[in-house]
Biopython code that builds the backbone (N, CA, C, O; Angstrom):
import numpy as np
from Bio.PDB.StructureBuilder import StructureBuilder

atoms = [
    (1, "MET", "N", (-1.437, 15.645, -4.923)),
    (1, "MET", "CA", (-1.398, 13.784, -4.270)),
    (1, "MET", "C", (-2.257, 13.106, -5.006)),
    (1, "MET", "O", (-3.351, 13.529, -5.378)),
    (2, "SER", "N", (-1.690, 11.812, -5.288)),
    (2, "SER", "CA", (-2.697, 10.823, -5.953)),
    (2, "SER", "C", (-3.931, 10.362, -5.727)),
    (2, "SER", "O", (-4.313, 10.449, -4.560)),
    (3, "GLU", "N", (-4.763, 9.833, -6.617)),
    (3, "GLU", "CA", (-5.936, 9.761, -6.142)),
    (3, "GLU", "C", (-5.899, 8.147, -5.337)),
    (3, "GLU", "O", (-5.039, 7.293, -5.552)),
    (4, "ASP", "N", (-6.965, 8.023, -4.460)),
    (4, "ASP", "CA", (-6.788, 6.856, -3.747)),
    (4, "ASP", "C", (-7.523, 5.742, -4.850)),
    (4, "ASP", "O", (-7.897, 6.077, -5.974)),
    (5, "ILE", "N", (-7.629, 4.581, -4.381)),
    (5, "ILE", "CA", (-7.980, 3.200, -5.399)),
    (5, "ILE", "C", (-8.580, 2.407, -4.643)),
    (5, "ILE", "O", (-8.195, 2.066, -3.524)),
    (6, "THR", "N", (-9.703, 2.007, -5.275)),
    (6, "THR", "CA", (-10.760, 0.798, -4.553)),
    (6, "THR", "C", (-9.997, -0.348, -4.800)),
    (6, "THR", "O", (-9.029, -0.470, -5.550)),
    (7, "CYS", "N", (-10.703, -1.409, -3.879)),
    (7, "CYS", "CA", (-10.001, -2.677, -3.750)),
    (7, "CYS", "C", (-10.341, -3.349, -5.044)),
    (7, "CYS", "O", (-9.467, -4.017, -5.597)),
    (8, "THR", "N", (-11.691, -3.220, -5.650)),
    (8, "THR", "CA", (-12.052, -3.813, -6.826)),
    (8, "THR", "C", (-11.116, -3.437, -7.919)),
    (8, "THR", "O", (-10.835, -4.315, -8.735)),
    (9, "GLU", "N", (-10.600, -2.267, -8.045)),
    (9, "GLU", "CA", (-9.705, -1.730, -9.041)),
    (9, "GLU", "C", (-8.115, -2.337, -8.744)),
    (9, "GLU", "O", (-7.318, -2.555, -9.657)),
    (10, "VAL", "N", (-7.875, -2.520, -7.578)),
    (10, "VAL", "CA", (-6.468, -3.284, -7.164)),
    (10, "VAL", "C", (-6.624, -4.525, -7.433)),
    (10, "VAL", "O", (-5.621, -4.970, -7.991)),
    (11, "LYS", "N", (-7.725, -5.552, -7.231)),
    (11, "LYS", "CA", (-7.824, -6.749, -7.486)),
    (11, "LYS", "C", (-8.034, -7.005, -9.200)),
    (11, "LYS", "O", (-7.727, -8.026, -9.816)),
    (12, "LYS", "N", (-8.588, -5.883, -9.694)),
    (12, "LYS", "CA", (-8.787, -6.339, -11.265)),
    (12, "LYS", "C", (-6.974, -6.105, -11.782)),
    (12, "LYS", "O", (-6.414, -6.967, -12.459)),
    (13, "ARG", "N", (-6.350, -4.989, -11.385)),
    (13, "ARG", "CA", (-4.854, -4.871, -11.764)),
    (13, "ARG", "C", (-4.298, -5.975, -11.358)),
    (13, "ARG", "O", (-3.723, -6.630, -12.227)),
    (14, "LEU", "N", (-4.300, -6.474, -10.033)),
    (14, "LEU", "CA", (-3.134, -7.430, -10.015)),
    (14, "LEU", "C", (-3.628, -8.945, -10.841)),
    (14, "LEU", "O", (-2.755, -9.766, -11.123)),
    (15, "GLU", "N", (-4.933, -9.183, -11.149)),
    (15, "GLU", "CA", (-5.331, -10.207, -12.023)),
    (15, "GLU", "C", (-4.813, -10.059, -13.387)),
    (15, "GLU", "O", (-4.492, -11.045, -14.051)),
    (16, "GLU", "N", (-4.720, -8.856, -13.827)),
    (16, "GLU", "CA", (-4.342, -8.390, -15.274)),
    (16, "GLU", "C", (-2.441, -8.354, -15.439)),
    (16, "GLU", "O", (-1.789, -8.211, -16.473)),
    (17, "GLY", "N", (-1.943, -8.540, -14.013)),
    (17, "GLY", "CA", (-0.557, -8.598, -14.226)),
    (17, "GLY", "C", (-0.053, -6.762, -14.302)),
    (17, "GLY", "O", (1.009, -6.452, -14.841)),
    (18, "ALA", "N", (-0.807, -5.910, -13.804)),
    (18, "ALA", "CA", (-0.307, -4.638, -13.664)),
    (18, "ALA", "C", (1.094, -4.305, -13.145)),
    (18, "ALA", "O", (1.611, -5.062, -12.323)),
    (19, "THR", "N", (1.696, -3.285, -13.552)),
    (19, "THR", "CA", (2.995, -2.835, -12.654)),
    (19, "THR", "C", (2.745, -1.962, -12.047)),
    (19, "THR", "O", (2.417, -0.871, -12.513)),
    (20, "PHE", "N", (2.865, -2.298, -10.601)),
    (20, "PHE", "CA", (3.146, -1.239, -9.254)),
    (20, "PHE", "C", (3.339, -2.034, -8.199)),
    (20, "PHE", "O", (3.202, -3.239, -7.989)),
    (21, "HIS", "N", (3.768, -0.889, -7.431)),
    (21, "HIS", "CA", (4.591, -1.450, -5.919)),
    (21, "HIS", "C", (3.463, -1.537, -5.000)),
    (21, "HIS", "O", (2.931, -0.445, -4.804)),
    (22, "PHE", "N", (2.880, -2.647, -4.303)),
    (22, "PHE", "CA", (2.178, -3.330, -3.490)),
    (22, "PHE", "C", (2.683, -3.162, -2.250)),
    (22, "PHE", "O", (3.598, -3.932, -1.958)),
    (23, "ILE", "N", (2.293, -2.246, -1.306)),
    (23, "ILE", "CA", (2.922, -2.009, 0.148)),
    (23, "ILE", "C", (1.995, -2.458, 1.135)),
    (23, "ILE", "O", (0.947, -1.816, 1.212)),
    (24, "ASP", "N", (2.144, -3.339, 1.839)),
    (24, "ASP", "CA", (0.997, -3.638, 3.304)),
    (24, "ASP", "C", (1.779, -2.738, 4.512)),
    (24, "ASP", "O", (2.897, -3.080, 4.898)),
    (25, "VAL", "N", (1.257, -1.850, 4.931)),
    (25, "VAL", "CA", (1.850, -1.185, 6.422)),
    (25, "VAL", "C", (1.211, -1.731, 7.480)),
    (25, "VAL", "O", (1.184, -1.153, 8.567)),
    (26, "ARG", "N", (0.672, -2.816, 7.284)),
    (26, "ARG", "CA", (0.402, -3.090, 8.796)),
    (26, "ARG", "C", (1.515, -3.832, 9.349)),
    (26, "ARG", "O", (2.544, -3.939, 8.682)),
    (27, "GLU", "N", (1.408, -4.427, 10.653)),
    (27, "GLU", "CA", (2.498, -4.864, 11.518)),
    (27, "GLU", "C", (2.701, -6.431, 10.889)),
    (27, "GLU", "O", (1.834, -7.224, 10.524)),
    (28, "GLU", "N", (3.860, -6.540, 10.901)),
    (28, "GLU", "CA", (4.506, -8.087, 10.714)),
    (28, "GLU", "C", (3.655, -9.066, 10.956)),
    (28, "GLU", "O", (3.631, -10.023, 10.182)),
    (29, "TRP", "N", (2.810, -9.016, 12.051)),
    (29, "TRP", "CA", (2.224, -10.344, 12.368)),
    (29, "TRP", "C", (0.883, -10.179, 11.608)),
    (29, "TRP", "O", (0.414, -11.224, 11.157)),
    (30, "GLU", "N", (0.177, -9.010, 11.391)),
    (30, "GLU", "CA", (-0.840, -8.936, 10.699)),
    (30, "GLU", "C", (-0.751, -9.508, 9.440)),
    (30, "GLU", "O", (-1.547, -10.318, 8.964)),
    (31, "HIS", "N", (0.476, -8.956, 8.796)),
    (31, "HIS", "CA", (0.844, -9.767, 7.188)),
    (31, "HIS", "C", (0.802, -11.046, 7.276)),
    (31, "HIS", "O", (0.168, -11.776, 6.514)),
    (32, "THR", "N", (1.727, -11.530, 8.561)),
    (32, "THR", "CA", (1.687, -13.000, 8.224)),
    (32, "THR", "C", (0.270, -13.821, 8.297)),
    (32, "THR", "O", (0.014, -14.884, 7.732)),
    (33, "GLU", "N", (-0.525, -13.094, 9.088)),
    (33, "GLU", "CA", (-1.990, -13.612, 9.672)),
    (33, "GLU", "C", (-2.822, -13.823, 8.228)),
    (33, "GLU", "O", (-3.376, -14.874, 7.905)),
    (34, "LYS", "N", (-2.783, -12.516, 7.386)),
    (34, "LYS", "CA", (-3.365, -12.396, 6.152)),
    (34, "LYS", "C", (-2.380, -11.444, 5.142)),
    (34, "LYS", "O", (-1.783, -10.376, 5.277)),
    (35, "ASN", "N", (-2.523, -12.287, 4.222)),
    (35, "ASN", "CA", (-1.335, -11.414, 3.167)),
    (35, "ASN", "C", (-2.138, -11.602, 1.437)),
    (35, "ASN", "O", (-2.569, -12.668, 0.998)),
    (36, "ILE", "N", (-2.159, -10.324, 0.738)),
    (36, "ILE", "CA", (-2.585, -10.399, -0.440)),
    (36, "ILE", "C", (-1.645, -10.278, -1.328)),
    (36, "ILE", "O", (-2.086, -10.039, -2.452)),
    (37, "GLY", "N", (-0.302, -10.369, -1.231)),
    (37, "GLY", "CA", (0.761, -10.343, -2.131)),
    (37, "GLY", "C", (1.452, -9.083, -2.184)),
    (37, "GLY", "O", (2.331, -8.894, -3.024)),
    (38, "ALA", "N", (1.115, -8.200, -1.340)),
    (38, "ALA", "CA", (1.910, -6.796, -0.939)),
    (38, "ALA", "C", (3.275, -7.222, -0.190)),
    (38, "ALA", "O", (3.341, -8.385, 0.208)),
    (39, "LYS", "N", (4.314, -6.403, 0.018)),
    (39, "LYS", "CA", (5.545, -6.293, 0.683)),
    (39, "LYS", "C", (4.971, -5.464, 1.895)),
    (39, "LYS", "O", (4.285, -4.444, 1.838)),
    (40, "CYS", "N", (5.541, -6.338, 3.311)),
    (40, "CYS", "CA", (5.242, -5.646, 4.307)),
    (40, "CYS", "C", (6.131, -4.627, 4.925)),
    (40, "CYS", "O", (7.055, -5.011, 5.643)),
    (41, "PHE", "N", (5.937, -3.392, 4.713)),
    (41, "PHE", "CA", (6.797, -2.174, 5.561)),
    (41, "PHE", "C", (5.698, -1.518, 6.419)),
    (41, "PHE", "O", (4.820, -0.740, 6.045)),
    (42, "PRO", "N", (5.935, -1.990, 7.622)),
    (42, "PRO", "CA", (5.098, -1.323, 8.715)),
    (42, "PRO", "C", (5.144, -0.016, 8.752)),
    (42, "PRO", "O", (6.176, 0.623, 8.544)),
    (43, "LEU", "N", (3.727, 0.621, 9.091)),
    (43, "LEU", "CA", (3.756, 2.016, 9.111)),
    (43, "LEU", "C", (4.861, 2.853, 9.737)),
    (43, "LEU", "O", (5.516, 3.733, 9.178)),
    (44, "GLY", "N", (4.971, 2.363, 11.183)),
    (44, "GLY", "CA", (6.100, 2.785, 12.032)),
    (44, "GLY", "C", (7.449, 2.716, 11.702)),
    (44, "GLY", "O", (8.146, 3.518, 12.324)),
    (45, "GLU", "N", (8.139, 1.855, 10.751)),
    (45, "GLU", "CA", (9.124, 1.543, 9.967)),
    (45, "GLU", "C", (9.461, 2.272, 8.733)),
    (45, "GLU", "O", (10.597, 2.364, 8.268)),
    (46, "LEU", "N", (8.422, 2.766, 8.252)),
    (46, "LEU", "CA", (8.613, 3.504, 6.960)),
    (46, "LEU", "C", (9.981, 4.433, 7.012)),
    (46, "LEU", "O", (10.968, 4.211, 6.311)),
    (47, "PRO", "N", (9.866, 5.523, 7.975)),
    (47, "PRO", "CA", (11.207, 6.468, 7.997)),
    (47, "PRO", "C", (12.423, 5.679, 7.872)),
    (47, "PRO", "O", (13.266, 6.138, 7.102)),
    (48, "GLN", "N", (12.773, 4.248, 8.654)),
    (48, "GLN", "CA", (13.836, 3.596, 8.453)),
    (48, "GLN", "C", (14.073, 2.641, 7.022)),
    (48, "GLN", "O", (15.107, 2.125, 6.599)),
    (49, "ASN", "N", (12.854, 2.633, 6.538)),
    (49, "ASN", "CA", (13.091, 1.993, 4.947)),
    (49, "ASN", "C", (13.053, 2.955, 3.966)),
    (49, "ASN", "O", (12.848, 2.517, 2.834)),
    (50, "LEU", "N", (13.184, 4.082, 4.075)),
    (50, "LEU", "CA", (13.067, 5.195, 3.025)),
    (50, "LEU", "C", (14.336, 4.901, 1.977)),
    (50, "LEU", "O", (14.074, 4.796, 0.779)),
    (51, "GLU", "N", (15.295, 4.811, 2.302)),
    (51, "GLU", "CA", (16.413, 4.407, 1.313)),
    (51, "GLU", "C", (16.003, 3.188, 0.497)),
    (51, "GLU", "O", (16.312, 3.171, -0.694)),
    (52, "THR", "N", (15.344, 2.180, 1.024)),
    (52, "THR", "CA", (14.955, 0.828, 0.356)),
    (52, "THR", "C", (13.697, 1.308, -0.725)),
    (52, "THR", "O", (13.722, 1.008, -1.919)),
    (53, "LEU", "N", (12.714, 2.022, -0.156)),
    (53, "LEU", "CA", (11.547, 2.381, -0.723)),
    (53, "LEU", "C", (11.938, 3.398, -1.979)),
    (53, "LEU", "O", (11.231, 3.464, -2.985)),
    (54, "GLY", "N", (12.993, 4.083, -1.824)),
    (54, "GLY", "CA", (13.420, 5.607, -2.564)),
    (54, "GLY", "C", (13.726, 5.016, -4.129)),
    (54, "GLY", "O", (13.738, 5.901, -4.984)),
    (55, "GLN", "N", (13.870, 4.217, -4.410)),
    (55, "GLN", "CA", (13.968, 3.503, -5.748)),
    (55, "GLN", "C", (12.472, 3.646, -6.551)),
    (55, "GLN", "O", (12.312, 3.694, -7.771)),
    (56, "TYR", "N", (11.408, 3.699, -5.472)),
    (56, "TYR", "CA", (10.339, 3.745, -6.186)),
    (56, "TYR", "C", (9.673, 5.323, -6.161)),
    (56, "TYR", "O", (8.490, 5.491, -6.458)),
    (57, "LYS", "N", (10.370, 6.213, -5.858)),
    (57, "LYS", "CA", (9.734, 7.364, -5.710)),
    (57, "LYS", "C", (8.951, 7.986, -7.110)),
    (57, "LYS", "O", (8.057, 8.816, -6.945)),
    (58, "MET", "N", (9.234, 7.656, -8.143)),
    (58, "MET", "CA", (8.832, 8.343, -9.241)),
    (58, "MET", "C", (7.702, 7.285, -9.727)),
    (58, "MET", "O", (6.993, 7.559, -10.695)),
    (59, "GLU", "N", (7.557, 6.032, -8.997)),
    (59, "GLU", "CA", (6.581, 4.948, -9.534)),
    (59, "GLU", "C", (5.453, 4.894, -9.015)),
    (59, "GLU", "O", (5.372, 5.593, -8.005)),
    (60, "GLU", "N", (4.212, 4.153, -9.383)),
    (60, "GLU", "CA", (3.177, 3.962, -8.625)),
    (60, "GLU", "C", (3.130, 2.968, -7.373)),
    (60, "GLU", "O", (3.528, 1.811, -7.515)),
    (61, "ILE", "N", (2.697, 3.373, -6.284)),
    (61, "ILE", "CA", (3.116, 2.627, -5.190)),
    (61, "ILE", "C", (1.407, 2.635, -4.704)),
    (61, "ILE", "O", (0.718, 3.655, -4.662)),
    (62, "VAL", "N", (1.034, 1.534, -4.431)),
    (62, "VAL", "CA", (-0.531, 1.563, -3.632)),
    (62, "VAL", "C", (-0.394, 0.728, -2.303)),
    (62, "VAL", "O", (-0.215, -0.481, -2.159)),
    (63, "VAL", "N", (-0.515, 1.611, -1.491)),
    (63, "VAL", "CA", (-0.454, 0.967, 0.253)),
    (63, "VAL", "C", (-1.637, 0.647, 0.624)),
    (63, "VAL", "O", (-2.651, 1.182, 0.175)),
    (64, "HIS", "N", (-1.618, -0.418, 1.634)),
    (64, "HIS", "CA", (-2.857, -0.752, 2.089)),
    (64, "HIS", "C", (-2.558, -1.170, 3.748)),
    (64, "HIS", "O", (-1.465, -1.397, 4.266)),
    (65, "CYS", "N", (-3.942, -1.186, 4.393)),
    (65, "CYS", "CA", (-3.838, -1.852, 5.775)),
    (65, "CYS", "C", (-4.795, -2.633, 6.133)),
    (65, "CYS", "O", (-5.156, -3.498, 5.334)),
    (66, "ASN", "N", (-5.399, -2.524, 7.344)),
    (66, "ASN", "CA", (-6.462, -3.485, 7.465)),
    (66, "ASN", "C", (-7.787, -2.855, 6.961)),
    (66, "ASN", "O", (-8.573, -3.546, 6.312)),
    (67, "THR", "N", (-8.053, -1.540, 7.253)),
    (67, "THR", "CA", (-9.297, -1.099, 6.874)),
    (67, "THR", "C", (-9.136, 0.485, 5.922)),
    (67, "THR", "O", (-9.916, 0.937, 5.084)),
    (68, "GLY", "N", (-8.057, 0.962, 6.341)),
    (68, "GLY", "CA", (-7.581, 2.134, 5.411)),
    (68, "GLY", "C", (-7.050, 3.172, 6.050)),
    (68, "GLY", "O", (-6.330, 3.856, 5.323)),
    (69, "PRO", "N", (-7.146, 3.527, 7.130)),
    (69, "PRO", "CA", (-6.589, 4.627, 8.272)),
    (69, "PRO", "C", (-4.914, 4.634, 7.888)),
    (69, "PRO", "O", (-4.389, 5.548, 7.253)),
    (70, "ARG", "N", (-4.261, 3.553, 8.350)),
    (70, "ARG", "CA", (-2.857, 3.396, 8.301)),
    (70, "ARG", "C", (-2.290, 3.495, 7.294)),
    (70, "ARG", "O", (-1.086, 3.727, 7.194)),
    (71, "GLY", "N", (-3.337, 3.281, 6.072)),
    (71, "GLY", "CA", (-2.522, 3.556, 4.503)),
    (71, "GLY", "C", (-2.568, 5.055, 4.245)),
    (71, "GLY", "O", (-1.738, 5.686, 3.590)),
    (72, "ASN", "N", (-3.699, 5.562, 4.875)),
    (72, "ASN", "CA", (-3.817, 7.048, 4.326)),
    (72, "ASN", "C", (-2.720, 7.588, 4.964)),
    (72, "ASN", "O", (-1.867, 8.031, 4.195)),
    (73, "ARG", "N", (-2.484, 7.685, 6.180)),
    (73, "ARG", "CA", (-1.217, 8.094, 6.906)),
    (73, "ARG", "C", (0.158, 7.836, 6.191)),
    (73, "ARG", "O", (0.936, 8.785, 6.088)),
    (74, "ALA", "N", (0.524, 6.513, 5.655)),
    (74, "ALA", "CA", (1.520, 6.010, 4.730)),
    (74, "ALA", "C", (1.455, 6.745, 3.724)),
    (74, "ALA", "O", (2.512, 7.258, 3.358)),
    (75, "LYS", "N", (0.365, 6.997, 3.054)),
    (75, "LYS", "CA", (0.400, 7.930, 1.768)),
    (75, "LYS", "C", (0.894, 9.448, 2.078)),
    (75, "LYS", "O", (1.647, 10.088, 1.344)),
    (76, "LYS", "N", (0.344, 9.894, 3.271)),
    (76, "LYS", "CA", (0.511, 11.446, 3.422)),
    (76, "LYS", "C", (2.091, 11.401, 3.728)),
    (76, "LYS", "O", (2.870, 12.276, 3.348)),
    (77, "TYR", "N", (2.447, 10.288, 4.452)),
    (77, "TYR", "CA", (4.171, 10.442, 4.885)),
    (77, "TYR", "C", (4.884, 10.256, 3.620)),
    (77, "TYR", "O", (5.762, 11.067, 3.325)),
    (78, "LEU", "N", (4.561, 9.115, 2.708)),
    (78, "LEU", "CA", (5.402, 9.052, 1.689)),
    (78, "LEU", "C", (5.809, 10.432, 0.680)),
    (78, "LEU", "O", (6.852, 10.886, 0.211)),
    (79, "THR", "N", (4.251, 10.826, 0.643)),
    (79, "THR", "CA", (4.180, 11.813, -0.406)),
    (79, "THR", "C", (5.057, 13.197, 0.056)),
    (79, "THR", "O", (5.782, 13.858, -0.687)),
    (80, "SER", "N", (4.796, 13.433, 1.422)),
    (80, "SER", "CA", (5.890, 14.469, 2.131)),
    (80, "SER", "C", (6.981, 14.196, 1.818)),
    (80, "SER", "O", (7.674, 15.166, 1.515)),
    (81, "GLN", "N", (7.593, 12.911, 1.746)),
    (81, "GLN", "CA", (9.062, 12.718, 1.524)),
    (81, "GLN", "C", (9.355, 12.712, 0.088)),
    (81, "GLN", "O", (10.471, 12.278, -0.196)),
    (82, "GLY", "N", (8.626, 13.086, -0.864)),
    (82, "GLY", "CA", (8.931, 13.386, -2.315)),
    (82, "GLY", "C", (8.322, 12.270, -3.124)),
    (82, "GLY", "O", (8.251, 12.472, -4.336)),
    (83, "PHE", "N", (7.888, 11.170, -2.669)),
    (83, "PHE", "CA", (7.157, 10.222, -3.529)),
    (83, "PHE", "C", (5.919, 10.753, -4.380)),
    (83, "PHE", "O", (4.990, 11.280, -3.766)),
    (84, "THR", "N", (5.877, 10.663, -5.471)),
    (84, "THR", "CA", (4.730, 11.278, -6.765)),
    (84, "THR", "C", (3.322, 10.661, -6.864)),
    (84, "THR", "O", (2.217, 11.196, -6.963)),
    (85, "ASN", "N", (3.747, 9.208, -6.800)),
    (85, "ASN", "CA", (2.468, 8.560, -7.001)),
    (85, "ASN", "C", (2.256, 7.425, -5.984)),
    (85, "ASN", "O", (2.524, 6.241, -6.185)),
    (86, "VAL", "N", (1.738, 7.954, -4.864)),
    (86, "VAL", "CA", (1.400, 6.975, -3.853)),
    (86, "VAL", "C", (-0.131, 7.076, -3.656)),
    (86, "VAL", "O", (-0.656, 8.166, -3.426)),
    (87, "ARG", "N", (-0.837, 5.939, -3.747)),
    (87, "ARG", "CA", (-2.458, 5.519, -3.612)),
    (87, "ARG", "C", (-2.751, 4.896, -2.330)),
    (87, "ARG", "O", (-1.754, 4.258, -1.993)),
    (88, "ASN", "N", (-3.666, 4.801, -1.481)),
    (88, "ASN", "CA", (-3.987, 4.143, -0.654)),
    (88, "ASN", "C", (-5.474, 3.459, -1.056)),
    (88, "ASN", "O", (-6.486, 3.956, -1.549)),
    (89, "MET", "N", (-5.147, 2.111, -0.625)),
    (89, "MET", "CA", (-6.153, 1.236, -1.313)),
    (89, "MET", "C", (-7.758, 1.248, 0.047)),
    (89, "MET", "O", (-7.796, 0.815, 1.199)),
    (90, "LEU", "N", (-8.605, 1.787, -0.613)),
    (90, "LEU", "CA", (-9.674, 2.183, 0.246)),
    (90, "LEU", "C", (-10.233, 0.932, 0.631)),
    (90, "LEU", "O", (-10.505, 0.057, -0.191)),
    (91, "GLY", "N", (-10.478, 0.782, 2.309)),
    (91, "GLY", "CA", (-11.382, -0.513, 2.697)),
    (91, "GLY", "C", (-10.555, -1.267, 3.253)),
    (91, "GLY", "O", (-10.958, -2.007, 4.151)),
    (92, "GLY", "N", (-8.972, -1.276, 2.804)),
    (92, "GLY", "CA", (-7.889, -2.059, 3.151)),
    (92, "GLY", "C", (-8.065, -3.527, 2.947)),
    (92, "GLY", "O", (-8.954, -3.763, 2.130)),
    (93, "ILE", "N", (-7.575, -4.419, 3.367)),
    (93, "ILE", "CA", (-7.289, -5.783, 3.360)),
    (93, "ILE", "C", (-8.858, -6.274, 3.607)),
    (93, "ILE", "O", (-9.430, -7.159, 2.971)),
    (94, "THR", "N", (-9.328, -5.598, 4.525)),
    (94, "THR", "CA", (-10.447, -6.409, 5.134)),
    (94, "THR", "C", (-11.653, -6.390, 3.753)),
    (94, "THR", "O", (-12.370, -7.360, 3.510)),
    (95, "GLU", "N", (-11.676, -5.328, 3.101)),
    (95, "GLU", "CA", (-12.867, -5.128, 2.093)),
    (95, "GLU", "C", (-12.263, -6.098, 0.793)),
    (95, "GLU", "O", (-12.919, -6.772, -0.002)),
    (96, "PHE", "N", (-11.035, -5.946, 0.861)),
    (96, "PHE", "CA", (-10.325, -6.701, -0.363)),
    (96, "PHE", "C", (-10.857, -8.265, -0.319)),
    (96, "PHE", "O", (-11.285, -8.917, -1.271)),
    (97, "LEU", "N", (-10.726, -8.638, 0.910)),
    (97, "LEU", "CA", (-11.073, -10.080, 1.118)),
    (97, "LEU", "C", (-12.283, -10.423, 0.789)),
    (97, "LEU", "O", (-12.494, -11.535, 0.306)),
    (98, "GLU", "N", (-13.344, -9.462, 1.012)),
    (98, "GLU", "CA", (-14.709, -9.831, 0.682)),
    (98, "GLU", "C", (-15.102, -9.906, -0.592)),
    (98, "GLU", "O", (-16.191, -10.316, -0.997)),
    (99, "LEU", "N", (-14.137, -9.477, -1.262)),
    (99, "LEU", "CA", (-14.301, -9.207, -2.908)),
    (99, "LEU", "C", (-13.990, -10.959, -3.579)),
    (99, "LEU", "O", (-14.374, -11.242, -4.713)),
    (100, "ARG", "N", (-13.283, -11.965, -2.715)),
    (100, "ARG", "CA", (-13.284, -13.006, -3.345)),
    (100, "ARG", "C", (-14.328, -14.095, -3.294)),
    (100, "ARG", "O", (-14.203, -15.103, -3.990)),
]
sb = StructureBuilder()
sb.init_structure("model")
sb.init_model(0)
sb.init_chain("A")
sb.init_seg("    ")
for serial, (resi, resn, name, xyz) in enumerate(atoms, 1):
    if name == "N":
        sb.init_residue(resn, " ", resi, " ")
    sb.init_atom(name, np.array(xyz, "f"), 0.0, 1.0, " ", f" {name:<3s}", serial, name[0])
structure = sb.get_structure()
């Protein structure tokens, strides 16, 4: 299983234009309220979106939620489905927004 990633590292990589798939696993309404550029795939809807996400199976995916637990569950689920490089953003969007 891939190692998690800090908010500081994600912010730096986004600023540098690094290539990775950034996924917000919070609910749509949470994503609408606060969005840091990730695509929204709510945790409870990941099974229905496996076909869409499947194109990223061998590529780096960074998942985030509000503070970290849902992101960790998403990482475990996607890894169990054959995704090879899923990382959870530790601290979630809450910590990320404190960096600004």
